[in-house]
C-alpha positions in Angstrom: 125.6 173.9 118.4 129.4 174.5 118.5 131.6 173.4 121.4 134.1 175.3 123.5 137.0 173.3 122.1 136.3 174.6 118.6 136.1 178.2 119.9 139.4 177.8 121.7 141.2 177.5 118.3 139.8 180.8 117.0 142.1 183.8 117.7 139.1 186.1 118.2 138.1 184.1 121.3 141.6 183.5 122.7 141.1 186.0 125.5 138.0 184.2 126.8 138.0 181.7 129.6 136.9 178.1 129.1 133.6 178.9 130.8 133.0 182.0 128.6 133.7 179.9 125.5 131.2 177.3 126.7 128.5 179.9 127.2 129.3 181.5 123.8 129.3 178.2 122.0 125.6 177.8 122.7 124.9 180.8 120.4 126.6 179.3 117.3 125.2 176.7 114.9 127.6 174.5 113.0 127.3 174.5 109.1 129.2 172.7 106.4 129.4 173.8 102.8 131.2 172.6 99.6 133.6 174.5 97.4 131.7 176.9 95.2 129.0 177.5 97.8 128.0 181.2 98.2 128.1 181.8 101.9 126.9 185.4 101.8 125.9 187.5 98.9 127.1 191.1 98.3 124.2 193.4 98.7 122.1 191.0 100.7 120.7 191.8 104.1 122.9 190.6 107.0 121.4 188.4 109.7 124.4 186.3 110.8 128.0 186.4 111.9 130.3 183.7 110.7 133.6 182.1 111.9 135.5 179.8 109.5 136.7 176.7 111.3 138.0 174.7 108.4 138.7 175.3 104.7 139.1 178.5 102.7 136.8 181.1 101.1 137.2 184.2 98.9 135.8 187.6 99.7 134.8 189.6 96.6 133.5 193.1 96.2 132.2 194.4 92.8 133.5 191.3 91.1 137.1 191.6 92.4 138.7 189.4 95.0 139.4 191.4 98.2 141.0 188.7 100.3 141.1 185.0 101.1 139.8 183.7 104.4 141.4 180.8 106.3 140.5 178.9 109.4 140.1 181.3 112.4 138.8 184.2 110.2 135.4 185.7 110.7 133.1 187.6 108.5 129.6 189.1 108.3 130.0 191.7 111.0 129.8 194.8 108.8 126.1 194.4 107.9 125.2 193.5 111.4 127.0 196.5 112.9 126.2 199.1 110.2 122.6 197.9 110.0 122.8 197.6 106.2 123.5 195.2 103.4 126.5 193.0 102.9 129.5 195.0 101.5 131.1 191.9 100.0 130.3 188.3 99.0 132.0 185.3 100.4 132.3 182.0 98.4 133.8 178.8 99.7 136.9 177.7 97.8 137.1 174.4 99.5 134.9 172.3 101.8 134.3 174.6 104.8 133.1 174.1 108.3 131.5 177.3 109.7 130.1 178.5 112.9 127.1 180.8 112.3 125.6 183.1 115.0 122.3 185.0 114.5 122.3 188.8 114.9 120.7 188.8 118.4 123.4 186.4 119.8 126.0 188.6 118.1 124.7 191.6 119.9 124.9 189.7 123.2 128.5 188.6 122.4 129.5 192.2 121.9 127.8 193.4 125.1 129.2 190.5 127.2 132.8 190.6 125.8 134.1 194.1 125.2 137.6 192.9 124.2 136.2 190.7 121.5 133.9 193.5 120.4 137.0 195.7 120.0 138.7 193.1 117.8 135.6 192.9 115.6 135.4 196.7 115.4 139.0 196.9 114.3 138.5 194.3 111.6 135.4 196.1 110.4 137.4 199.4 110.1 140.1 197.6 108.1 137.6 195.9 105.9 135.8 199.1 105.1 139.1 200.5 103.9 139.5 197.4 101.6 136.0 197.6 100.1 
């Protein structure tokens, strides 16, 4: 489980109160991965939402790098929201510390926090344009 202090450093959750971040933290699991680890595979079914706390990762689509992720970035929302497969792959380029939220908790997050949901939706629209 994550803690509210870790969430406080994530821009996506900046609008939430400490109490809201504490509640939200219960829905995340903490994961570590080494450089070169495939965090999500392009074309795979999406079951989780990810927030990068430490380290970096590359996003690739059809073999080309789309962008690099840094601490505070999130990914995995497109497949959850569109109900399909992952539109891109994500590979750690350094040791990474991630928060991982299952799809049912992600739906609860969106329902409970409309301002956060709007930020996620805006990012999804932008990412669709990139891929």
